[in-house]
C-alpha positions, 0 to 999 in steps of 0.5 A, a space after each residue: 500500500 505504499 504505491 500510488 493508485 490510479 483508478 483503472 475505470 475513471 482514470 482521474 481519481 488518485 486520492 479517494 479510495 476505500 481499502 477493503 480488508 478480506 478476512 476469509 472464514 473457512 466453513 462447512 454449511 448444511 446444503 439444505 438450510 445454509 446454516 454453518 455446521 462447522 468452522 475450520 480454524 486449525 486445519 481444513 478438511 482434505 477436500 476444502 481448498 484454502 483461500 488464495 485471494 488477495 488480502 486487500 481489495 480497493 474501491 474507487 471513491 469516485 466511480 465505485 469500481 472494486 478491483 484487486 489492489 494491483 490493478 490500481 497500482 499498475 494503472 498508476 505506474 503505466 499512466 503517462 501524463 
């Protein structure tokens, strides 16, 4: 988060952003009711793939676009002007 951002959608916003911290919760749900049957804390079930997504998502405070942080960083790096 020490890099400048530029919104890849509106291409003007460089200062207003919402940082969304993603905290995954590994659970097993009842297929009929949707209730959480089990929450995995220490180790996952052998058939449960661990979360491999980004820790932070970024939302543009002007147009509302939500993307991975790298999209905003790369757009700022590639900006010519």
